[in-house]
N, C-alpha and C positions, 0 to 999 in steps of 0.2 A: 505493499500500498505505500501510495507516495504520501508528503506526511501534510500537502495539501486537501488533498482529500479524507486526511486524518481529521484534520484544523474546522473541515468543512463540519464533520459530522458530530465532531465533540460540538462546536456553535449551536448546531441544529438541536442536537438532542439534550443539552445541559443547558442551554441558555433561552432559545429559542422556544421550542417546546416547553418549558418551564415556566415561562414570561407568561404565554399565551394561557395555559393553567392556569397559573395564579390571578392573571389578568380575569379569568371569566369567576372564581371563584368569586372574589371581591365582591362582584357583580349580582353574579346573580345566588349565592350561597344560600339557603334560608336562613336568614339570623338567630329565629327561635332554638334553628337544630344544633346550632354550636356551641359544644361545652368547654374546649379548650383554652384555657386563658388567654394564651399567644392569639387565637384570634379571635377571638372576645376585643381582644384590644384593640386588634388593629383594625376587624371592622368598625369598628365607634370611631376609630378616628381616621378611616375613610368614607365614612357614611357623612361625616361633619365636615368633611373637604371639599371645597369645591373641584369643578373639572377640569382646570391648570393644574388644582395640588395634587389631584388623582394620578394626570397623567406622569406628573414629577414623582411620588411612588411606586410607580413602574417601572418610569425611567432610572429610578436609584435600585429596584431589585435589578434591572439588568444590567446595572456598572458593576452594583456589587459584584453581582453570578461570573461576570467577565473576568472582572479585578481577582476573583478566589482561581476562578480556574486557571488563569494566566499565571500566577505564582505558582501552583500546582503543578502545571508544564512545565516550566521553570526550574524548580525542584528533579523532577523528574527528567528532563531534558540537560541537566547539567548547567544551564548560563545562569541559575539564580544561587543567589546566598543560599548554602545550607552544611551546616555540620556533618552532613551524613557523608559516609566513605561508601561510594558504591559503582558497581560495576557494571551496570544496565547501561547496554547497548542497543542505541534504537538505529533500525534501518529500517531501509524499502527493498518492498520484494528482488530487489537487482543486488542487495546488498550494501548498496551506498549507504553509509551513512549521512545521517540527519541531526546528530547529537547537536546539544545547542539551538537549534534552528526555532523548535517545535513552538516554544513560546511564544516565539517571535514573530513568526506565521498566525498564531492563534491571533495575535496582539493585530496583526494587518487585518484578517477577514473580520474581527469586531471594527476594524476602524469602517472598511469598507459595507459591514452591513449597518453602520448608521446613515451613509450618502445616498 
């Protein structure tokens, strides 16, 4: 698998699909069925917000997701700071290494997704 394809899949499955899910939950979940204290508080805040603020909440969720995944990928691909000593090697199907590239490719895909 090419690193660009992997980054596309990670972005689609862990950011885009989750944001779509959470956005739907914020709008559609029956408030009287919610029992989780976190969701009760979040939905209360969301319901008190105006449309612009609601969009900002979703944008913040997306940004936090992207930043967290980029940080994780930088640890995995060896480009970010970590005290872990790892022998993890990343390569495509042809055996070409993409060590140190995955987090950068992911961040680029996220920036393209904003356009």
